[in-house]
All heavy atoms as TSV, in Angstrom:
chain	resi	resn	atom	element	x	y	z
A	1	MET	N	N	19.067	48.088	-15.371
A	1	MET	CA	C	18.765	49.205	-16.223
A	1	MET	C	C	17.418	48.990	-16.881
A	1	MET	O	O	17.152	47.936	-17.430
A	1	MET	CB	C	19.856	49.343	-17.281
A	1	MET	CG	C	19.620	50.478	-18.241
A	1	MET	SD	S	20.971	50.721	-19.368
A	1	MET	CE	C	21.759	52.072	-18.566
A	2	GLY	N	N	16.578	49.987	-16.767
A	2	GLY	CA	C	15.284	49.930	-17.408
A	2	GLY	C	C	14.168	49.391	-16.527
A	2	GLY	O	O	13.037	49.308	-16.961
A	3	SER	N	N	14.483	49.040	-15.293
A	3	SER	CA	C	13.448	48.477	-14.428
A	3	SER	C	C	13.016	49.451	-13.330
A	3	SER	O	O	12.221	49.088	-12.490
A	3	SER	CB	C	13.946	47.178	-13.793
A	3	SER	OG	O	15.069	47.419	-12.969
A	4	GLY	N	N	13.534	50.662	-13.368
A	4	GLY	CA	C	13.199	51.642	-12.332
A	4	GLY	C	C	12.168	52.645	-12.815
A	4	GLY	O	O	11.301	52.321	-13.617
A	5	THR	N	N	12.290	53.862	-12.354
A	5	THR	CA	C	11.283	54.882	-12.668
A	5	THR	C	C	11.733	55.898	-13.712
A	5	THR	O	O	10.972	56.810	-14.040
A	5	THR	CB	C	10.905	55.651	-11.379
A	5	THR	OG1	O	12.088	56.249	-10.833
A	5	THR	CG2	C	10.288	54.729	-10.348
A	6	ILE	N	N	12.928	55.764	-14.237
A	6	ILE	CA	C	13.406	56.689	-15.258
A	6	ILE	C	C	12.704	56.417	-16.575
A	6	ILE	O	O	12.581	55.267	-17.002
A	6	ILE	CB	C	14.942	56.580	-15.440
A	6	ILE	CG1	C	15.626	57.016	-14.155
A	6	ILE	CG2	C	15.416	57.404	-16.627
A	6	ILE	CD1	C	17.119	56.777	-14.154
A	7	ASP	N	N	12.245	57.463	-17.247
A	7	ASP	CA	C	11.574	57.332	-18.540
A	7	ASP	C	C	12.654	57.269	-19.631
A	7	ASP	O	O	12.940	58.251	-20.303
A	7	ASP	CB	C	10.629	58.519	-18.752
A	7	ASP	CG	C	9.805	58.385	-20.026
A	7	ASP	OD1	O	10.002	57.426	-20.800
A	7	ASP	OD2	O	8.966	59.278	-20.243
A	8	PHE	N	N	13.234	56.087	-19.784
A	8	PHE	CA	C	14.311	55.933	-20.759
A	8	PHE	C	C	13.859	56.180	-22.199
A	8	PHE	O	O	14.605	56.774	-22.984
A	8	PHE	CB	C	14.968	54.559	-20.644
A	8	PHE	CG	C	16.022	54.503	-19.571
A	8	PHE	CD1	C	15.776	53.859	-18.366
A	8	PHE	CD2	C	17.257	55.091	-19.756
A	8	PHE	CE1	C	16.749	53.811	-17.381
A	8	PHE	CE2	C	18.230	55.042	-18.779
A	8	PHE	CZ	C	17.974	54.397	-17.594
A	9	PRO	N	N	12.654	55.762	-22.626
A	9	PRO	CA	C	12.255	56.094	-24.002
A	9	PRO	C	C	12.283	57.601	-24.271
A	9	PRO	O	O	12.745	58.026	-25.334
A	9	PRO	CB	C	10.837	55.524	-24.106
A	9	PRO	CG	C	10.858	54.352	-23.161
A	9	PRO	CD	C	11.702	54.836	-21.991
A	10	ALA	N	N	11.839	58.399	-23.321
A	10	ALA	CA	C	11.883	59.865	-23.484
A	10	ALA	C	C	13.329	60.355	-23.526
A	10	ALA	O	O	13.675	61.251	-24.308
A	10	ALA	CB	C	11.110	60.555	-22.371
A	11	PHE	N	N	14.173	59.766	-22.697
A	11	PHE	CA	C	15.590	60.117	-22.677
A	11	PHE	C	C	16.246	59.811	-24.037
A	11	PHE	O	O	16.929	60.673	-24.609
A	11	PHE	CB	C	16.295	59.332	-21.562
A	11	PHE	CG	C	17.769	59.476	-21.527
A	11	PHE	CD1	C	18.389	60.604	-21.063
A	11	PHE	CD2	C	18.580	58.419	-21.968
A	11	PHE	CE1	C	19.765	60.738	-21.034
A	11	PHE	CE2	C	19.962	58.530	-21.940
A	11	PHE	CZ	C	20.552	59.693	-21.464
A	12	PHE	N	N	15.991	58.641	-24.572
A	12	PHE	CA	C	16.568	58.270	-25.864
A	12	PHE	C	C	16.013	59.144	-26.990
A	12	PHE	O	O	16.756	59.556	-27.876
A	12	PHE	CB	C	16.328	56.795	-26.169
A	12	PHE	CG	C	17.076	55.853	-25.246
A	12	PHE	CD1	C	16.430	54.808	-24.633
A	12	PHE	CD2	C	18.423	56.035	-24.996
A	12	PHE	CE1	C	17.111	53.935	-23.788
A	12	PHE	CE2	C	19.116	55.170	-24.150
A	12	PHE	CZ	C	18.460	54.117	-23.551
A	13	ARG	N	N	14.713	59.452	-26.937
A	13	ARG	CA	C	14.127	60.344	-27.953
A	13	ARG	C	C	14.775	61.726	-27.897
A	13	ARG	O	O	15.063	62.327	-28.934
A	13	ARG	CB	C	12.622	60.484	-27.752
A	13	ARG	CG	C	11.802	59.371	-28.370
A	13	ARG	CD	C	10.312	59.684	-28.405
A	13	ARG	NE	N	9.773	60.075	-27.102
A	13	ARG	CZ	C	9.372	59.232	-26.154
A	13	ARG	NH1	N	9.449	57.932	-26.353
A	13	ARG	NH2	N	8.881	59.683	-25.017
A	14	ALA	N	N	15.024	62.236	-26.697
A	14	ALA	CA	C	15.663	63.543	-26.561
A	14	ALA	C	C	17.061	63.539	-27.160
A	14	ALA	O	O	17.456	64.488	-27.837
A	14	ALA	CB	C	15.705	63.957	-25.087
A	15	LEU	N	N	17.809	62.470	-26.946
A	15	LEU	CA	C	19.154	62.370	-27.524
A	15	LEU	C	C	19.089	62.363	-29.046
A	15	LEU	O	O	19.891	63.018	-29.711
A	15	LEU	CB	C	19.866	61.120	-27.017
A	15	LEU	CG	C	20.239	61.108	-25.535
A	15	LEU	CD1	C	20.877	59.768	-25.166
A	15	LEU	CD2	C	21.183	62.261	-25.191
A	16	VAL	N	N	18.143	61.615	-29.586
A	16	VAL	CA	C	17.969	61.566	-31.029
A	16	VAL	C	C	17.537	62.934	-31.551
A	16	VAL	O	O	18.057	63.427	-32.548
A	16	VAL	CB	C	16.956	60.464	-31.424
A	16	VAL	CG1	C	16.574	60.575	-32.901
A	16	VAL	CG2	C	17.529	59.081	-31.127
A	17	ASP	N	N	16.591	63.571	-30.862
A	17	ASP	CA	C	16.077	64.880	-31.302
A	17	ASP	C	C	17.152	65.942	-31.378
A	17	ASP	O	O	17.117	66.796	-32.266
A	17	ASP	CB	C	14.962	65.362	-30.373
A	17	ASP	CG	C	13.676	64.579	-30.519
A	17	ASP	OD1	O	13.556	63.779	-31.476
A	17	ASP	OD2	O	12.785	64.745	-29.654
A	18	ILE	N	N	18.109	65.926	-30.467
A	18	ILE	CA	C	19.148	66.952	-30.494
A	18	ILE	C	C	20.359	66.531	-31.324
A	18	ILE	O	O	21.328	67.270	-31.435
A	18	ILE	CB	C	19.608	67.346	-29.060
A	18	ILE	CG1	C	20.299	66.186	-28.342
A	18	ILE	CG2	C	18.437	67.894	-28.271
A	18	ILE	CD1	C	20.997	66.567	-27.046
A	19	GLY	N	N	20.306	65.310	-31.894
A	19	GLY	CA	C	21.393	64.863	-32.745
A	19	GLY	C	C	22.629	64.445	-31.980
A	19	GLY	O	O	23.740	64.477	-32.524
A	20	TYR	N	N	22.471	64.036	-30.723
A	20	TYR	CA	C	23.624	63.649	-29.910
A	20	TYR	C	C	24.265	62.394	-30.479
A	20	TYR	O	O	23.592	61.412	-30.785
A	20	TYR	CB	C	23.175	63.404	-28.475
A	20	TYR	CG	C	24.333	63.043	-27.568
A	20	TYR	CD1	C	25.195	64.008	-27.092
A	20	TYR	CD2	C	24.566	61.714	-27.208
A	20	TYR	CE1	C	26.264	63.689	-26.275
A	20	TYR	CE2	C	25.635	61.374	-26.394
A	20	TYR	CZ	C	26.469	62.356	-25.932
A	20	TYR	OH	O	27.533	62.059	-25.118
A	21	THR	N	N	25.581	62.436	-30.651
A	21	THR	CA	C	26.309	61.275	-31.196
A	21	THR	C	C	27.480	60.861	-30.301
A	21	THR	O	O	28.297	60.035	-30.697
A	21	THR	CB	C	26.844	61.565	-32.607
A	21	THR	OG1	O	27.723	62.698	-32.536
A	21	THR	CG2	C	25.709	61.821	-33.589
A	22	GLY	N	N	27.569	61.443	-29.113
A	22	GLY	CA	C	28.669	61.136	-28.209
A	22	GLY	C	C	28.432	59.843	-27.430
A	22	GLY	O	O	27.462	59.112	-27.665
A	23	PRO	N	N	29.287	59.587	-26.476
A	23	PRO	CA	C	29.178	58.357	-25.695
A	23	PRO	C	C	28.000	58.409	-24.725
A	23	PRO	O	O	27.591	59.486	-24.287
A	23	PRO	CB	C	30.500	58.287	-24.929
A	23	PRO	CG	C	30.976	59.698	-24.874
A	23	PRO	CD	C	30.470	60.362	-26.121
A	24	ILE	N	N	27.473	57.240	-24.439
A	24	ILE	CA	C	26.435	57.079	-23.427
A	24	ILE	C	C	26.949	56.015	-22.471
A	24	ILE	O	O	27.388	54.955	-22.889
A	24	ILE	CB	C	25.102	56.608	-24.050
A	24	ILE	CG1	C	24.617	57.640	-25.061
A	24	ILE	CG2	C	24.064	56.375	-22.958
A	24	ILE	CD1	C	23.423	57.183	-25.865
A	25	THR	N	N	26.940	56.327	-21.195
A	25	THR	CA	C	27.457	55.396	-20.206
A	25	THR	C	C	26.382	55.101	-19.165
A	25	THR	O	O	25.328	55.715	-19.139
A	25	THR	CB	C	28.700	55.954	-19.494
A	25	THR	OG1	O	28.332	57.130	-18.782
A	25	THR	CG2	C	29.803	56.284	-20.492
A	26	PHE	N	N	26.684	54.133	-18.315
A	26	PHE	CA	C	25.790	53.822	-17.216
A	26	PHE	C	C	26.651	53.550	-15.993
A	26	PHE	O	O	27.839	53.280	-16.115
A	26	PHE	CB	C	24.900	52.599	-17.529
A	26	PHE	CG	C	25.673	51.313	-17.534
A	26	PHE	CD1	C	25.603	50.444	-16.442
A	26	PHE	CD2	C	26.445	50.942	-18.621
A	26	PHE	CE1	C	26.310	49.262	-16.437
A	26	PHE	CE2	C	27.139	49.750	-18.619
A	26	PHE	CZ	C	27.075	48.912	-17.517
A	27	GLU	N	N	26.049	53.640	-14.839
A	27	GLU	CA	C	26.769	53.371	-13.595
A	27	GLU	C	C	26.168	52.168	-12.923
A	27	GLU	O	O	24.950	52.055	-12.806
A	27	GLU	CB	C	26.692	54.571	-12.656
A	27	GLU	CG	C	27.407	55.778	-13.166
A	27	GLU	CD	C	27.278	56.962	-12.219
A	27	GLU	OE1	O	26.448	56.915	-11.305
A	27	GLU	OE2	O	28.014	57.925	-12.405
A	28	SER	N	N	27.025	51.269	-12.492
A	28	SER	CA	C	26.570	50.103	-11.748
A	28	SER	C	C	26.894	50.305	-10.272
A	28	SER	O	O	28.049	50.545	-9.921
A	28	SER	CB	C	27.285	48.855	-12.243
A	28	SER	OG	O	27.064	47.780	-11.360
A	29	PHE	N	N	25.907	50.222	-9.439
A	29	PHE	CA	C	26.124	50.396	-8.016
A	29	PHE	C	C	26.003	49.081	-7.269
A	29	PHE	O	O	25.354	48.983	-6.252
A	29	PHE	CB	C	25.157	51.434	-7.453
A	29	PHE	CG	C	25.406	52.811	-7.989
A	29	PHE	CD1	C	24.486	53.421	-8.796
A	29	PHE	CD2	C	26.586	53.467	-7.713
A	29	PHE	CE1	C	24.722	54.692	-9.297
A	29	PHE	CE2	C	26.840	54.734	-8.199
A	29	PHE	CZ	C	25.892	55.347	-8.996
A	30	SER	N	N	26.617	48.059	-7.804
A	30	SER	CA	C	26.634	46.758	-7.147
A	30	SER	C	C	28.027	46.517	-6.587
A	30	SER	O	O	29.007	46.584	-7.308
A	30	SER	CB	C	26.280	45.656	-8.146
A	30	SER	OG	O	26.420	44.397	-7.569
A	31	SER	N	N	28.106	46.247	-5.308
A	31	SER	CA	C	29.431	46.028	-4.706
A	31	SER	C	C	30.091	44.761	-5.238
A	31	SER	O	O	31.294	44.579	-5.069
A	31	SER	CB	C	29.306	45.982	-3.190
A	31	SER	OG	O	28.469	44.912	-2.771
A	32	ALA	N	N	29.325	43.906	-5.889
A	32	ALA	CA	C	29.912	42.710	-6.486
A	32	ALA	C	C	30.597	43.038	-7.802
A	32	ALA	O	O	31.377	42.242	-8.306
A	32	ALA	CB	C	28.833	41.654	-6.720
A	33	VAL	N	N	30.343	44.217	-8.346
A	33	VAL	CA	C	30.868	44.577	-9.662
A	33	VAL	C	C	31.917	45.699	-9.569
A	33	VAL	O	O	32.907	45.677	-10.275
A	33	VAL	CB	C	29.717	44.993	-10.606
A	33	VAL	CG1	C	30.232	45.449	-11.943
A	33	VAL	CG2	C	28.728	43.840	-10.774
A	34	VAL	N	N	31.694	46.684	-8.733
A	34	VAL	CA	C	32.628	47.816	-8.640
A	34	VAL	C	C	33.596	47.618	-7.474
A	34	VAL	O	O	33.405	46.754	-6.626
A	34	VAL	CB	C	31.892	49.165	-8.493
A	34	VAL	CG1	C	31.002	49.426	-9.686
A	34	VAL	CG2	C	31.076	49.221	-7.229
A	35	ASP	N	N	34.600	48.441	-7.442
A	35	ASP	CA	C	35.613	48.380	-6.390
A	35	ASP	C	C	34.966	48.493	-5.006
A	35	ASP	O	O	34.101	49.334	-4.797
A	35	ASP	CB	C	36.605	49.528	-6.613
A	35	ASP	CG	C	37.733	49.491	-5.618
A	35	ASP	OD1	O	38.734	48.813	-5.886
A	35	ASP	OD2	O	37.596	50.137	-4.562
A	36	PRO	N	N	35.390	47.668	-4.054
A	36	PRO	CA	C	34.812	47.710	-2.706
A	36	PRO	C	C	34.920	49.087	-2.025
A	36	PRO	O	O	34.005	49.500	-1.315
A	36	PRO	CB	C	35.599	46.665	-1.935
A	36	PRO	CG	C	36.131	45.732	-2.958
A	36	PRO	CD	C	36.356	46.581	-4.196
A	37	VAL	N	N	35.998	49.802	-2.262
A	37	VAL	CA	C	36.142	51.127	-1.655
A	37	VAL	C	C	35.069	52.062	-2.193
A	37	VAL	O	O	34.443	52.809	-1.432
A	37	VAL	CB	C	37.560	51.693	-1.903
A	37	VAL	CG1	C	37.674	53.128	-1.428
A	37	VAL	CG2	C	38.605	50.825	-1.241
A	38	LEU	N	N	34.834	52.013	-3.492
A	38	LEU	CA	C	33.786	52.835	-4.090
A	38	LEU	C	C	32.421	52.442	-3.549
A	38	LEU	O	O	31.593	53.293	-3.225
A	38	LEU	CB	C	33.810	52.739	-5.611
A	38	LEU	CG	C	32.758	53.545	-6.361
A	38	LEU	CD1	C	32.853	55.024	-6.037
A	38	LEU	CD2	C	32.854	53.296	-7.838
A	39	SER	N	N	32.162	51.161	-3.438
A	39	SER	CA	C	30.897	50.686	-2.892
A	39	SER	C	C	30.674	51.209	-1.483
A	39	SER	O	O	29.568	51.634	-1.126
A	39	SER	CB	C	30.837	49.155	-2.878
A	39	SER	OG	O	30.780	48.658	-4.176
A	40	ASP	N	N	31.725	51.169	-0.672
A	40	ASP	CA	C	31.602	51.705	0.696
A	40	ASP	C	C	31.351	53.209	0.691
A	40	ASP	O	O	30.530	53.710	1.456
A	40	ASP	CB	C	32.866	51.401	1.498
A	40	ASP	CG	C	33.013	49.924	1.813
A	40	ASP	OD1	O	32.015	49.179	1.685
A	40	ASP	OD2	O	34.130	49.523	2.168
A	41	THR	N	N	32.029	53.933	-0.177
A	41	THR	CA	C	31.868	55.375	-0.266
A	41	THR	C	C	30.447	55.730	-0.695
A	41	THR	O	O	29.861	56.695	-0.182
A	41	THR	CB	C	32.882	55.973	-1.272
A	41	THR	OG1	O	34.197	55.636	-0.830
A	41	THR	CG2	C	32.740	57.474	-1.397
A	42	LEU	N	N	29.896	54.956	-1.624
A	42	LEU	CA	C	28.549	55.209	-2.120
A	42	LEU	C	C	27.461	54.614	-1.225
A	42	LEU	O	O	26.277	54.842	-1.460
A	42	LEU	CB	C	28.384	54.632	-3.521
A	42	LEU	CG	C	29.240	55.257	-4.608
A	42	LEU	CD1	C	29.139	54.463	-5.898
A	42	LEU	CD2	C	28.856	56.705	-4.836
A	43	ALA	N	N	27.877	53.863	-0.219
A	43	ALA	CA	C	26.935	53.186	0.707
A	43	ALA	C	C	26.010	52.233	-0.035
A	43	ALA	O	O	24.800	52.208	0.179
A	43	ALA	CB	C	26.157	54.200	1.521
A	44	VAL	N	N	26.584	51.460	-0.963
A	44	VAL	CA	C	25.799	50.459	-1.685
A	44	VAL	C	C	25.373	49.387	-0.695
A	44	VAL	O	O	26.188	48.805	0.002
A	44	VAL	CB	C	26.644	49.827	-2.829
A	44	VAL	CG1	C	25.885	48.690	-3.474
A	44	VAL	CG2	C	27.012	50.885	-3.851
A	45	TRP	N	N	24.090	49.122	-0.631
A	45	TRP	CA	C	23.582	48.182	0.372
A	45	TRP	C	C	22.978	46.920	-0.227
A	45	TRP	O	O	22.573	46.024	0.495
A	45	TRP	CB	C	22.581	48.867	1.283
A	45	TRP	CG	C	21.429	49.500	0.560
A	45	TRP	CD1	C	21.390	50.740	0.005
A	45	TRP	CD2	C	20.161	48.926	0.304
A	45	TRP	NE1	N	20.182	50.971	-0.574
A	45	TRP	CE2	C	19.390	49.868	-0.401
A	45	TRP	CE3	C	19.579	47.682	0.599
A	45	TRP	CZ2	C	18.090	49.610	-0.820
A	45	TRP	CZ3	C	18.286	47.439	0.190
A	45	TRP	CH2	C	17.553	48.405	-0.503
A	46	ARG	N	N	22.911	46.845	-1.549
A	46	ARG	CA	C	22.432	45.609	-2.170
A	46	ARG	C	C	23.068	45.436	-3.532
A	46	ARG	O	O	23.417	46.399	-4.205
A	46	ARG	CB	C	20.920	45.594	-2.285
A	46	ARG	CG	C	20.374	46.654	-3.212
A	46	ARG	CD	C	18.859	46.645	-3.231
A	46	ARG	NE	N	18.403	47.734	-4.047
A	46	ARG	CZ	C	17.328	47.700	-4.799
A	46	ARG	NH1	N	16.601	46.615	-4.832
A	46	ARG	NH2	N	16.985	48.728	-5.518
A	47	ASN	N	N	23.203	44.205	-3.934
A	47	ASN	CA	C	23.803	43.885	-5.232
A	47	ASN	C	C	22.700	43.553	-6.224
A	47	ASN	O	O	22.012	42.542	-6.082
A	47	ASN	CB	C	24.747	42.699	-5.090
A	47	ASN	CG	C	25.951	43.039	-4.257
A	47	ASN	OD1	O	26.408	44.175	-4.292
A	47	ASN	ND2	N	26.469	42.101	-3.520
A	48	LEU	N	N	22.541	44.421	-7.208
A	48	LEU	CA	C	21.552	44.171	-8.245
A	48	LEU	C	C	22.066	43.202	-9.294
A	48	LEU	O	O	21.286	42.496	-9.917
A	48	LEU	CB	C	21.134	45.488	-8.904
A	48	LEU	CG	C	20.540	46.519	-7.934
A	48	LEU	CD1	C	20.262	47.819	-8.671
A	48	LEU	CD2	C	19.283	45.971	-7.289
A	49	ARG	N	N	23.341	43.190	-9.495
A	49	ARG	CA	C	23.987	42.269	-10.448
A	49	ARG	C	C	25.279	41.794	-9.817
A	49	ARG	O	O	25.889	42.479	-9.003
A	49	ARG	CB	C	24.322	42.993	-11.764
A	49	ARG	CG	C	23.133	43.517	-12.517
A	49	ARG	CD	C	22.737	42.521	-13.537
A	49	ARG	NE	N	21.667	43.091	-14.367
A	49	ARG	CZ	C	21.274	42.547	-15.472
A	49	ARG	NH1	N	21.862	41.477	-15.930
A	49	ARG	NH2	N	20.287	43.058	-16.156
A	50	ASP	N	N	25.750	40.642	-10.239
A	50	ASP	CA	C	27.003	40.149	-9.671
A	50	ASP	C	C	27.997	39.678	-10.729
A	50	ASP	O	O	28.974	39.033	-10.422
A	50	ASP	CB	C	26.740	39.036	-8.654
A	50	ASP	CG	C	26.051	37.841	-9.277
A	50	ASP	OD1	O	25.818	37.839	-10.493
A	50	ASP	OD2	O	25.721	36.921	-8.509
A	51	GLU	N	N	27.739	40.029	-11.989
A	51	GLU	CA	C	28.624	39.577	-13.054
A	51	GLU	C	C	28.872	40.735	-14.021
A	51	GLU	O	O	27.928	41.240	-14.638
A	51	GLU	CB	C	27.948	38.404	-13.773
A	51	GLU	CG	C	28.896	37.369	-14.314
A	51	GLU	CD	C	29.652	37.826	-15.552
A	51	GLU	OE1	O	29.075	38.450	-16.445
A	51	GLU	OE2	O	30.860	37.545	-15.614
A	52	ASN	N	N	30.117	41.157	-14.137
A	52	ASN	CA	C	30.470	42.314	-14.980
A	52	ASN	C	C	30.062	42.179	-16.430
A	52	ASN	O	O	29.455	43.083	-16.999
A	52	ASN	CB	C	31.981	42.549	-14.935
A	52	ASN	CG	C	32.482	43.029	-13.610
A	52	ASN	OD1	O	31.715	43.318	-12.701
A	52	ASN	ND2	N	33.775	43.105	-13.471
A	53	GLU	N	N	30.426	41.071	-17.041
A	53	GLU	CA	C	30.179	40.903	-18.479
A	53	GLU	C	C	28.682	40.884	-18.785
A	53	GLU	O	O	28.221	41.497	-19.733
A	53	GLU	CB	C	30.853	39.627	-18.979
A	53	GLU	CG	C	32.330	39.624	-18.724
A	53	GLU	CD	C	33.141	39.753	-19.978
A	53	GLU	OE1	O	32.602	39.665	-21.074
A	53	GLU	OE2	O	34.356	39.971	-19.828
A	54	ASP	N	N	27.920	40.181	-17.971
A	54	ASP	CA	C	26.472	40.129	-18.159
A	54	ASP	C	C	25.869	41.520	-18.025
A	54	ASP	O	O	25.004	41.925	-18.808
A	54	ASP	CB	C	25.865	39.157	-17.150
A	54	ASP	CG	C	24.350	39.097	-17.251
A	54	ASP	OD1	O	23.844	38.904	-18.372
A	54	ASP	OD2	O	23.684	39.278	-16.212
A	55	LEU	N	N	26.319	42.240	-17.027
A	55	LEU	CA	C	25.828	43.602	-16.791
A	55	LEU	C	C	26.141	44.500	-17.977
A	55	LEU	O	O	25.280	45.240	-18.456
A	55	LEU	CB	C	26.449	44.163	-15.518
A	55	LEU	CG	C	26.138	45.622	-15.197
A	55	LEU	CD1	C	24.648	45.819	-14.975
A	55	LEU	CD2	C	26.935	46.051	-13.973
A	56	ALA	N	N	27.355	44.447	-18.471
A	56	ALA	CA	C	27.767	45.291	-19.596
A	56	ALA	C	C	26.995	44.930	-20.869
A	56	ALA	O	O	26.546	45.809	-21.596
A	56	ALA	CB	C	29.267	45.149	-19.842
A	57	ARG	N	N	26.797	43.633	-21.116
A	57	ARG	CA	C	26.030	43.215	-22.292
A	57	ARG	C	C	24.584	43.707	-22.190
A	57	ARG	O	O	24.013	44.189	-23.181
A	57	ARG	CB	C	26.060	41.698	-22.452
A	57	ARG	CG	C	27.302	41.183	-23.169
A	57	ARG	CD	C	27.169	39.739	-23.578
A	57	ARG	NE	N	27.187	38.835	-22.429
A	57	ARG	CZ	C	28.271	38.438	-21.801
A	57	ARG	NH1	N	29.445	38.848	-22.205
A	57	ARG	NH2	N	28.209	37.625	-20.777
A	58	HIS	N	N	24.001	43.549	-21.018
A	58	HIS	CA	C	22.614	44.003	-20.815
A	58	HIS	C	C	22.499	45.513	-21.060
A	58	HIS	O	O	21.587	45.953	-21.775
A	58	HIS	CB	C	22.143	43.662	-19.403
A	58	HIS	CG	C	20.855	44.310	-19.037
A	58	HIS	ND1	N	19.641	43.909	-19.555
A	58	HIS	CD2	C	20.587	45.375	-18.231
A	58	HIS	CE1	C	18.691	44.688	-19.076
A	58	HIS	NE2	N	19.248	45.584	-18.260
A	59	ALA	N	N	23.384	46.293	-20.481
A	59	ALA	CA	C	23.333	47.759	-20.616
A	59	ALA	C	C	23.546	48.159	-22.074
A	59	ALA	O	O	22.821	49.029	-22.597
A	59	ALA	CB	C	24.364	48.406	-19.723
A	60	HIS	N	N	24.505	47.541	-22.734
A	60	HIS	CA	C	24.781	47.871	-24.141
A	60	HIS	C	C	23.553	47.573	-25.008
A	60	HIS	O	O	23.146	48.397	-25.829
A	60	HIS	CB	C	25.992	47.102	-24.639
A	60	HIS	CG	C	26.358	47.438	-26.047
A	60	HIS	ND1	N	25.919	46.711	-27.109
A	60	HIS	CD2	C	27.092	48.466	-26.543
A	60	HIS	CE1	C	26.383	47.242	-28.223
A	60	HIS	NE2	N	27.093	48.327	-27.913
A	61	ARG	N	N	22.964	46.422	-24.819
A	61	ARG	CA	C	21.786	46.038	-25.606
A	61	ARG	C	C	20.615	46.979	-25.300
A	61	ARG	O	O	19.909	47.427	-26.203
A	61	ARG	CB	C	21.393	44.581	-25.302
A	61	ARG	CG	C	20.087	44.106	-25.925
A	61	ARG	CD	C	19.986	44.179	-27.435
A	61	ARG	NE	N	21.124	43.633	-28.098
A	61	ARG	CZ	C	21.543	44.012	-29.316
A	61	ARG	NH1	N	20.886	44.934	-29.992
A	61	ARG	NH2	N	22.591	43.477	-29.858
A	62	TYR	N	N	20.408	47.319	-24.048
A	62	TYR	CA	C	19.307	48.196	-23.650
A	62	TYR	C	C	19.466	49.579	-24.291
A	62	TYR	O	O	18.503	50.133	-24.849
A	62	TYR	CB	C	19.240	48.316	-22.134
A	62	TYR	CG	C	18.017	49.042	-21.661
A	62	TYR	CD1	C	16.819	48.356	-21.498
A	62	TYR	CD2	C	18.052	50.398	-21.406
A	62	TYR	CE1	C	15.678	49.021	-21.081
A	62	TYR	CE2	C	16.918	51.065	-20.985
A	62	TYR	CZ	C	15.735	50.373	-20.825
A	62	TYR	OH	O	14.619	51.048	-20.423
A	63	ILE	N	N	20.659	50.120	-24.238
A	63	ILE	CA	C	20.931	51.443	-24.826
A	63	ILE	C	C	20.794	51.396	-26.347
A	63	ILE	O	O	20.165	52.251	-26.952
A	63	ILE	CB	C	22.327	51.958	-24.403
A	63	ILE	CG1	C	22.316	52.269	-22.893
A	63	ILE	CG2	C	22.726	53.183	-25.216
A	63	ILE	CD1	C	23.704	52.502	-22.311
A	64	THR	N	N	21.374	50.385	-26.978
A	64	THR	CA	C	21.310	50.238	-28.428
A	64	THR	C	C	19.862	50.104	-28.894
A	64	THR	O	O	19.437	50.782	-29.831
A	64	THR	CB	C	22.135	49.027	-28.883
A	64	THR	OG1	O	23.489	49.214	-28.486
A	64	THR	CG2	C	22.086	48.850	-30.390
A	65	ASP	N	N	19.105	49.229	-28.248
A	65	ASP	CA	C	17.701	49.042	-28.617
A	65	ASP	C	C	16.892	50.318	-28.376
A	65	ASP	O	O	16.022	50.676	-29.177
A	65	ASP	CB	C	17.090	47.887	-27.831
A	65	ASP	CG	C	17.616	46.523	-28.258
A	65	ASP	OD1	O	18.319	46.430	-29.282
A	65	ASP	OD2	O	17.333	45.541	-27.533
A	66	GLY	N	N	17.160	50.994	-27.272
A	66	GLY	CA	C	16.431	52.231	-26.960
A	66	GLY	C	C	16.671	53.324	-27.971
A	66	GLY	O	O	15.746	54.013	-28.397
A	67	LEU	N	N	17.922	53.484	-28.386
A	67	LEU	CA	C	18.239	54.494	-29.410
A	67	LEU	C	C	17.622	54.128	-30.748
A	67	LEU	O	O	17.115	54.980	-31.475
A	67	LEU	CB	C	19.756	54.656	-29.530
A	67	LEU	CG	C	20.415	55.372	-28.355
A	67	LEU	CD1	C	21.933	55.275	-28.486
A	67	LEU	CD2	C	19.977	56.832	-28.298
A	68	HIS	N	N	17.678	52.839	-31.077
A	68	HIS	CA	C	17.083	52.385	-32.350
A	68	HIS	C	C	15.588	52.653	-32.370
A	68	HIS	O	O	15.045	53.184	-33.355
A	68	HIS	CB	C	17.371	50.894	-32.543
A	68	HIS	CG	C	16.816	50.363	-33.819
A	68	HIS	ND1	N	17.370	50.657	-35.048
A	68	HIS	CD2	C	15.745	49.556	-34.062
A	68	HIS	CE1	C	16.660	50.053	-35.992
A	68	HIS	NE2	N	15.688	49.385	-35.410
A	69	ALA	N	N	14.888	52.356	-31.288
A	69	ALA	CA	C	13.459	52.586	-31.196
A	69	ALA	C	C	13.148	54.089	-31.276
A	69	ALA	O	O	12.140	54.493	-31.876
A	69	ALA	CB	C	12.902	51.994	-29.903
A	70	ALA	N	N	13.984	54.924	-30.702
A	70	ALA	CA	C	13.760	56.367	-30.702
A	70	ALA	C	C	13.922	56.975	-32.094
A	70	ALA	O	O	13.361	58.034	-32.380
A	70	ALA	CB	C	14.709	57.048	-29.721
A	71	ARG	N	N	14.644	56.309	-32.966
A	71	ARG	CA	C	14.869	56.828	-34.323
A	71	ARG	C	C	13.731	56.505	-35.264
A	71	ARG	O	O	13.678	57.011	-36.375
A	71	ARG	CB	C	16.175	56.251	-34.886
A	71	ARG	CG	C	17.396	56.808	-34.206
A	71	ARG	CD	C	18.679	56.322	-34.890
A	71	ARG	NE	N	19.841	56.793	-34.170
A	71	ARG	CZ	C	20.607	56.035	-33.405
A	71	ARG	NH1	N	20.372	54.760	-33.272
A	71	ARG	NH2	N	21.632	56.546	-32.774
A	72	ARG	N	N	12.814	55.654	-34.845
A	72	ARG	CA	C	11.705	55.265	-35.733
A	72	ARG	C	C	10.674	56.345	-35.849
A	72	ARG	O	O	10.397	57.138	-35.048
A	72	ARG	CB	C	11.039	53.990	-35.207
A	72	ARG	CG	C	11.934	52.808	-35.302
A	72	ARG	CD	C	11.200	51.581	-34.890
A	72	ARG	NE	N	12.191	50.569	-34.517
A	72	ARG	CZ	C	11.969	49.613	-33.682
A	72	ARG	NH1	N	10.805	49.472	-33.108
A	72	ARG	NH2	N	12.891	48.722	-33.420
């Protein structure tokens, strides 16, 4: 999360600007993390992460920090 081409700072600013307070989620497309049937259905061809807890901590911190920065 955060290493691709999505402009996450703009995304977080937009959420802050509209006063969004609902849940924010992310999708992991690593066959090492999600169910193998889902990975096959999505045609996942590489594993970007291989540890659930590490992935969840990283995503949570990235989202939290991004929202905090957008509120400044």
